[in-house]
C-alpha positions as semicolon CSV with decimal commas, in nm:
position;residue;x (nm);y (nm);z (nm)
1;M;-0,001;-0,004;0,009
2;P;0,149;0,344;-0,097
3;F;0,248;0,610;0,154
4;F;0,041;0,857;-0,038
5;D;-0,215;0,803;-0,280
6;P;-0,261;1,075;-0,512
7;A;-0,604;0,954;-0,626
8;K;-0,766;0,931;-0,296
9;F;-0,627;1,279;-0,204
10;T;-0,788;1,428;-0,504
11;E;-1,124;1,238;-0,449
12;D;-1,118;1,325;-0,078
13;T;-1,032;1,690;-0,130
14;I;-1,298;1,742;-0,419
15;V;-1,579;1,613;-0,201
16;R;-1,457;1,812;0,137
17;L;-1,456;2,148;-0,115
18;K;-1,797;2,086;-0,259
19;E;-1,920;2,062;0,121
20;Q;-1,723;2,381;0,229
21;L;-1,769;2,604;-0,088
22;S;-2,134;2,741;-0,129
23;G;-2,144;3,000;-0,391
24;K;-1,901;3,157;-0,612
25;S;-1,558;3,174;-0,514
26;I;-1,242;3,328;-0,670
27;I;-0,873;3,176;-0,667
28;A;-0,565;3,373;-0,678
29;A;-0,414;3,187;-0,987
30;S;-0,035;3,280;-1,041
31;G;0,042;2,965;-1,260
32;G;0,277;2,833;-1,009
33;V;0,213;2,496;-0,902
34;D;0,042;2,538;-0,565
35;S;-0,194;2,778;-0,693
36;T;-0,272;2,584;-1,011
37;V;-0,324;2,284;-0,817
38;A;-0,552;2,451;-0,589
39;A;-0,748;2,575;-0,893
40;A;-0,788;2,267;-1,070
41;L;-0,907;2,080;-0,772
42;V;-1,168;2,354;-0,678
43;S;-1,277;2,385;-1,047
44;K;-1,336;1,999;-1,051
45;A;-1,549;2,026;-0,713
46;V;-1,737;2,343;-0,814
47;G;-1,707;2,391;-1,208
48;D;-1,785;2,720;-1,328
49;E;-1,881;2,861;-0,948
50;L;-1,488;2,944;-0,936
51;L;-1,329;3,217;-1,121
52;A;-0,939;3,198;-1,157
53;I;-0,806;3,551;-1,135
54;Y;-0,433;3,573;-1,282
55;V;-0,320;3,914;-1,204
56;D;-0,057;4,074;-1,423
57;T;0,121;4,303;-1,212
58;G;0,325;4,456;-1,490
59;Y;0,665;4,255;-1,335
60;M;0,599;3,940;-1,561
61;R;0,842;3,779;-1,756
62;L;0,780;3,784;-2,122
63;G;0,500;3,573;-2,232
64;E;0,397;3,481;-1,888
65;S;0,028;3,597;-1,869
66;K;-0,040;3,439;-2,192
67;F;0,127;3,109;-2,090
68;V;-0,073;3,107;-1,759
69;S;-0,421;3,185;-1,956
70;S;-0,327;2,901;-2,215
71;M;-0,255;2,649;-1,923
72;L;-0,560;2,751;-1,717
73;S;-0,779;2,711;-2,038
74;E;-0,618;2,347;-2,115
75;L;-0,706;2,262;-1,731
76;G;-1,060;2,366;-1,799
77;V;-1,060;2,612;-1,551
78;N;-1,269;2,937;-1,579
79;H;-1,020;3,207;-1,557
80;K;-0,977;3,591;-1,622
81;V;-0,637;3,786;-1,645
82;V;-0,651;4,105;-1,488
83;D;-0,395;4,384;-1,591
84;A;-0,331;4,577;-1,276
85;S;-0,015;4,696;-1,392
86;K;-0,066;5,071;-1,316
87;Q;-0,203;5,007;-0,988
88;F;0,138;4,791;-0,890
89;Y;0,390;5,071;-1,069
90;D;0,206;5,322;-0,865
91;G;0,178;5,147;-0,557
92;L;0,560;5,013;-0,552
93;Q;0,701;5,336;-0,691
94;G;1,017;5,485;-0,464
95;V;0,951;5,175;-0,211
96;T;1,287;5,010;-0,127
97;D;1,237;4,818;0,190
98;P;1,156;4,423;0,092
99;E;0,909;4,407;0,375
100;K;0,732;4,734;0,308
101;K;0,690;4,585;-0,076
102;R;0,536;4,261;0,065
103;K;0,273;4,470;0,245
104;I;0,214;4,691;-0,058
105;I;0,187;4,390;-0,282
106;G;-0,049;4,197;-0,072
107;E;-0,270;4,498;-0,020
108;L;-0,270;4,538;-0,399
109;F;-0,356;4,173;-0,474
110;I;-0,644;4,182;-0,243
111;R;-0,791;4,485;-0,361
112;V;-0,781;4,349;-0,730
113;F;-0,956;4,015;-0,607
114;E;-1,180;4,213;-0,415
115;E;-1,304;4,401;-0,721
116;E;-1,316;4,107;-0,952
117;A;-1,506;3,906;-0,668
118;R;-1,763;4,182;-0,653
119;K;-1,793;4,184;-1,040
120;Y;-1,826;3,812;-1,041
121;G;-2,021;3,786;-0,714
122;G;-1,782;3,567;-0,559
123;K;-1,812;3,469;-0,172
124;F;-1,490;3,324;-0,118
125;L;-1,097;3,415;-0,192
126;V;-0,938;3,036;-0,231
127;Q;-0,566;3,021;-0,177
128;G;-0,317;2,744;-0,277
129;T;0,006;2,838;-0,051
130;I;0,285;2,625;0,046
131;A;0,361;2,528;0,443
132;P;0,682;2,704;0,448
133;D;0,534;3,053;0,357
134;W;0,246;3,028;0,618
135;I;0,502;2,911;0,864
136;E;0,740;3,200;0,815
137;S;0,497;3,462;0,787
138;G;0,441;3,400;1,165
139;G;0,105;3,460;1,343
140;G;-0,015;3,291;1,663
141;M;0,300;3,128;1,801
142;R;0,490;3,130;1,504
143;D;0,771;3,385;1,479
144;T;0,757;3,613;1,195
145;I;1,056;3,520;0,975
146;K;0,947;3,761;0,667
147;S;0,593;3,792;0,533
148;H;0,501;3,668;0,206
149;H;0,282;3,864;-0,003
150;N;0,016;3,585;-0,010
151;V;-0,016;3,534;0,335
152;G;0,143;3,787;0,589
153;G;0,069;4,084;0,358
154;L;-0,320;4,018;0,355
155;P;-0,516;4,308;0,486
156;E;-0,742;4,297;0,793
157;D;-1,016;4,431;0,606
158;M;-1,097;4,207;0,329
159;D;-1,424;4,234;0,164
160;C;-1,424;3,831;0,080
161;L;-1,382;3,526;0,334
162;L;-1,055;3,339;0,289
163;Y;-1,053;2,986;0,231
164;T;-0,693;2,853;0,238
165;S;-0,631;2,496;0,111
166;D;-0,363;2,441;0,348
């Protein structure tokens, strides 16, 4: 018997997601492994009740936005590419402190997601992230090593409920 059964994990996760997500949801989809796997799983669970949002910050690699959009299409994930480059350029102009940048980036991302959630009617923001980012960002009994824009940089006053896949 294998230590980890990916098919069973996928099946169990889809069942759990169907139970927990009622109504429309959005997910932050960067094109990385964490968010792409989360988007694919949630999409299998709730179909078009999920909208994956890829935010083009203006700091992407050449062709990256088109690649991520194509990948999400191939996976059958309902998605939207949002050009938020002006907001990110303006928000980060003149900022040199890395920790301050992380907080600004987190704030800008969540505001873009809130706007898109309002347009879509999304109730939940689903997020796929790796455990080290969550651990390093501190909180509770964890020391903050550094915040991560998708964990430690989230503002307190979010308009949508956060559903994390960890």
